[in-house]
C-alpha positions in Angstrom: 10.4 -4.4 -26.8 10.1 -1.2 -24.0 12.9 -0.6 -20.8 9.5 -1.9 -18.8 8.1 -4.6 -21.1 10.5 -7.4 -18.9 9.2 -6.5 -15.5 6.8 -8.5 -13.9 4.6 -7.7 -10.2 4.4 -11.4 -9.0 3.9 -13.2 -5.6 7.1 -13.5 -3.5 8.5 -16.1 -2.7 11.3 -17.5 0.4 13.9 -16.8 -1.9 13.1 -13.1 -2.4 14.2 -12.4 2.0 17.5 -11.1 0.5 16.3 -8.4 -2.1 14.0 -7.6 0.1 16.2 -7.1 3.2 18.4 -5.1 0.6 15.5 -3.1 -0.2 14.8 -2.4 3.2 18.1 -0.8 4.0 17.5 1.6 1.6 13.8 2.7 2.8 15.2 5.8 5.4 13.1 4.8 7.7 9.4 5.5 9.1 8.4 2.1 6.5 7.1 0.2 9.4 5.8 -2.4 6.7 9.5 -3.2 5.5 11.5 -3.2 8.5 15.6 -3.9 7.8 14.9 -6.9 10.1 15.5 -10.0 8.5 13.0 -11.9 11.2 10.5 -9.6 10.5 10.4 -10.0 6.7 11.0 -14.2 7.2 7.8 -13.8 9.5 6.2 -11.6 6.2 7.3 -14.1 4.0 5.9 -16.9 5.9 2.5 -15.2 6.3 2.5 -15.0 2.7 3.4 -18.5 1.6 0.7 -19.5 4.2 -2.1 -16.9 2.5 -1.2 -18.3 -0.9 -1.5 -21.6 0.3 -5.2 -21.6 1.2 -7.6 -22.3 -1.4 -10.6 -21.3 0.3 -12.2 -17.5 -0.3 -13.2 -16.7 3.4 -12.3 -13.8 4.8 -9.4 -14.1 7.0 -6.3 -11.7 8.6 -3.8 -12.5 5.5 -1.0 -10.9 4.4 0.1 -11.1 0.5 4.0 -10.2 -0.5 4.2 -9.2 -4.1 7.6 -8.4 -5.9 8.4 -6.5 -8.8 11.2 -8.9 -10.7 13.3 -7.5 -13.7 12.3 -10.7 -15.9 15.5 -9.9 -18.0 18.0 -10.4 -15.5 15.7 -12.1 -12.4 16.7 -9.1 -10.2 13.6 -8.4 -7.5 13.6 -4.3 -8.3 10.2 -3.4 -6.0 7.9 -5.2 -3.2 4.8 -4.3 -2.0 2.1 -5.8 0.5 -1.6 -6.2 0.7 -3.8 -7.4 4.0 -6.8 -9.0 3.9 -8.5 -7.3 6.8 -7.0 -5.2 9.4 -7.2 -5.5 13.4 -8.4 -8.5 13.4 -5.5 -9.9 16.2 -4.5 -7.0 16.9 -6.1 -3.3 17.4 -5.3 -1.3 14.3 -4.4 2.5 15.8 -5.1 6.1 13.8 -5.3 9.2 15.0 -8.5 10.9 13.9 -8.5 14.8 13.0 -11.2 16.1 14.7 -12.5 19.3 16.1 -14.6 21.0 18.9 -16.1 24.1 18.4 -17.3 25.9 22.0 -18.9 30.0 22.7 -18.9 31.8 25.4 -21.7 34.3 25.8 -19.9 36.7 28.5 -17.1 36.8 26.0 -19.2 36.7 22.4 -16.1 34.5 21.3 -16.5 31.3 19.5 -13.3 29.2 19.7 -12.5 26.0 17.7 -10.4 23.7 18.9 -8.1 21.0 16.3 -7.6 17.8 18.0 -6.5 14.0 17.5 -8.4 11.2 19.2 -6.9 7.9 19.2 -9.5 5.5 17.1 -9.8 1.6 15.9 -12.2 3.0 13.8 -10.6 1.2 10.2 -10.1 -2.1 12.0 -11.7 -4.3 9.8 -10.2 -2.6 6.4 -8.0 -4.4 4.3 -4.8 -2.7 3.2 -2.9 -2.3 0.6 0.9 -0.8 1.9 4.9 -2.0 2.1 5.2 -0.2 -1.8 9.0 0.2 -2.4 10.6 0.8 -5.7 14.6 0.3 -6.2 16.1 3.8 -6.3 16.9 2.4 -9.5 13.6 1.8 -11.4 12.4 5.3 -10.3 11.5 5.5 -14.1 9.3 4.3 -16.9 6.2 3.4 -14.8 7.4 0.9 -12.6 6.0 2.6 -9.4 2.1 2.7 -11.3 2.5 -0.7 -12.3 3.7 -2.2 -8.8 0.8 0.1 -7.4 -1.6 -0.7 -9.6 -0.6 -4.7 -9.6 -2.3 -4.8 -6.0 -5.8 -3.8 -7.3 -5.8 -6.7 -10.1 -4.9 -8.9 -7.4 -7.6 -7.8 -5.6 -9.9 -8.3 -7.8 -8.9 -11.4 -8.8 -9.7 -12.5 -5.1 -12.3 -10.0 -4.6 -14.1 -12.4 -1.8 -10.9 -12.6 0.5 -10.7 -8.5 0.7 -12.7 -6.5 3.0 -15.1 -4.0 1.3 -13.1 -1.1 2.8 -9.3 -0.3 1.8 -7.6 2.1 3.0 -3.7 2.8 2.4 -1.3 4.4 5.4 1.6 7.2 3.6 4.4 7.5 5.4 4.7 10.8 7.1 7.4 13.7 7.1 11.2 12.2 7.9 13.9 14.9 8.7 17.0 14.9 7.6 18.2 12.8 11.1 15.7 9.9 10.4 13.2 11.5 13.0 9.9 12.4 12.5 8.8 16.1 14.2 5.1 14.6 14.9 6.9 11.5 16.9 9.1 14.3 18.9 6.0 16.6 19.9 3.6 14.1 20.9 3.9 10.2 21.5 7.9 10.3 22.2 6.6 12.3 25.6 4.7 9.2 26.9 7.2 6.4 25.2 10.7 7.4 26.1 12.3 6.2 23.2 12.8 7.9 19.8 11.2 7.6 16.6 13.3 5.0 14.9 13.3 2.8 18.3 10.0 2.7 18.1 9.3 2.1 14.4 11.5 -0.9 14.6 9.6 -2.1 18.0 6.6 -1.8 15.9 7.6 -3.3 13.0 9.0 -6.1 14.5 6.6 -6.8 17.9 3.5 -4.7 16.8 0.9 -1.9 18.1 -0.1 -3.6 21.5 2.6 -1.1 23.2 0.3 2.1 21.8 -2.5 0.5 23.7 -0.7 0.2 26.8 0.7 3.7 27.1 -0.6 5.8 25.3 -3.2 8.7 26.7 -7.0 7.9 25.7 -8.0 11.0 26.4 -7.7 14.0 23.0 -4.8 15.7 22.3 -5.2 19.2 21.3 -3.0 20.3 18.9 -2.9 24.1 20.0 -0.6 22.1 22.8 2.0 20.5 20.3 5.0 22.4 19.2 4.8 24.2 16.0 7.1 21.8 14.1 4.7 18.7 15.2 1.7 20.7 14.4 3.0 21.7 10.9 3.2 18.1 9.6 -0.3 16.6 10.2 -1.6 15.0 7.7 1.6 15.4 5.5 3.3 12.9 3.4 6.8 12.2 2.9 8.0 13.9 0.2 8.8 10.5 -1.8 5.5 9.9 -1.0 3.5 12.2 -3.1 3.4 11.1 -6.3 1.9 7.7 -4.6 -0.9 10.1 -3.0 -1.7 11.5 -6.3 -1.9 8.1 -7.5 -4.2 6.7 -4.0 -6.2 9.7 -5.3 -6.8 9.2 -8.9 -7.9 5.8 -8.0 -10.6 7.1 -5.9 -9.1 7.2 -1.9 -9.7 9.9 -0.1 -7.7 11.6 3.0 -10.9 11.3 5.7 -8.5 13.2 8.4 -6.8 9.9 9.7 -3.4 10.4 10.3 -0.5 7.6 11.7 0.3 7.6 15.1 4.0 7.4 14.5 4.5 9.9 12.4 1.5 11.8 11.4 1.2 10.7 8.1 -2.3 11.2 6.2 -4.5 7.8 6.0 -6.0 7.2 2.6 -9.2 5.2 2.6 -12.2 4.0 0.1 -14.9 1.3 -1.0 -12.7 -1.5 -2.0 -15.3 -2.1 -5.2 -14.7 1.8 -5.5 -11.0 1.4 -6.4 -11.1 2.7 -10.1 -8.6 -0.4 -11.1 -10.9 -2.6 -9.4 -13.9 -1.4 -10.6 -13.3 -1.5 -14.1 -10.6 -4.5 -14.5 -12.1 -7.0 -17.1 -11.6 -10.6 -16.9 -11.3 -12.2 -20.7 -10.7 -15.0 -22.9 -7.0 -14.7 -24.8 -8.5 -14.8 -28.5 -4.7 -14.4 -29.9 -1.0 -13.4 -29.6 0.2 -10.7 -31.7 3.6 -9.0 -32.5 2.0 -5.3 -33.8 2.0 -2.6 -31.7 -1.7 -2.2 -31.9 -4.0 -2.0 -28.9 -4.3 0.2 -25.7 -1.3 -0.1 -23.3 -2.9 -2.0 -20.1 -2.0 -3.8 -17.2 -3.0 -7.0 -17.7 -2.7 -10.1 -15.2 -2.8 -13.7 -14.9 -3.4 -17.1 -12.2 -4.2 -17.1 -8.9 -2.5 -16.7 -5.8 1.0 -18.3 -6.0 0.6 -18.0 -9.8 -0.3 -14.6 -10.3 1.4 -12.0 -12.4 0.8 -8.7 -13.9 2.6 -6.5 -16.2 2.3 -4.1 -18.7 0.8 -5.2 -22.3 -0.9 -4.0 -25.4 -4.5 -5.0 -25.8 -7.6 -4.9 -28.0 -10.6 -6.3 -28.5 -11.7 -8.8 -30.5 -15.0 -10.8 -31.1 -14.3 -13.9 -29.0 -11.9 -12.0 -26.1 -9.1 -9.9 -26.5 -6.0 -9.6 -28.6 -2.8 -9.2 -26.2 0.7 -8.3 -27.2 3.4 -10.7 -27.5 5.5 -9.3 -24.8 2.5 -8.7 -22.4 1.5 -12.5 -23.2 4.9 -13.7 -22.5 5.6 -11.8 -19.0 2.6 -13.4 -18.0 2.8 -16.2 -19.5 -0.5 -16.6 -21.5 -1.4 -18.0 -25.1 -4.7 -17.9 -26.5 -7.2 -19.9 -24.9 -5.9 -18.3 -21.1 -7.9 -15.8 -19.3 -6.6 -12.5 -18.1 -7.5 -9.7 -16.2 -6.7 -6.4 -18.2 -7.4 -2.8 -17.4 -6.0 0.2 -19.2 -2.6 2.0 -18.1 -4.0 5.3 -18.5 -7.2 7.1 -17.6 -9.1 8.7 -20.3 
């Protein structure tokens, strides 16, 4: 058994509040979807429970919380979230990084000014976010398992997710927990530091942005050099996540987070590689040998969803799944699984 074979991604339950809170305290700030606030985390679990209990396929504004559990110990060691359609209940704000070109005939000079425009262009998208892996588990492909399990969950419940998808990456945070982007732009209008604004947003939502943020474009030349330098850059801890998103087909289309200036990655939901290439097949047999392709294997629906690593190989009447993978997701011959290769060819 490999070190990661005992880990499984499953739907969160009310009992996961304490481990989620403990992980939230480790994020280091700027992690809006996982605030170190019990009330906010409880509200997320309540929303997720309601979404898991609804069995119809209409697209609604819902949140699903998943967790990574060590099946050998029962410990929760990571988490991620899926939002089915952002911006339905509250505006979903981003900055769009654009360019204005102007020409002076008398001076015979062309000026190009980069500017940030407040926009709700991405409203109506679904979102993958809130991904956090305990620092003690950042090896052996567990981050990849947690990230890509989200796409198998989407594929298994495709009608409940919008046709466009986004992922916001945390921006640059300094050693003191502040944001150069916030300090250079929004902080001048809000009279609060980044940590306070980030916590307020995590608990109360974005409406205060609509109330106080100037609506006209902001020329980046008017910002401090430190603020300009971080626009569109991910936090160092998020660079691997950005590469994984790019491998899945996400692209940076010049949308950035309004708080820390981090990049927002987007694509069509059906164009996500793990969504497009996932296969739904019957389990023909369970074997103990090491044959087959190392894969992500998922079973169940909604509250019973489980995803883990396992080996899969084709059979005449379905697939053969390794014993460890079958045990992790709780399947036997005759059951159905979703699977996608762990490594791309």
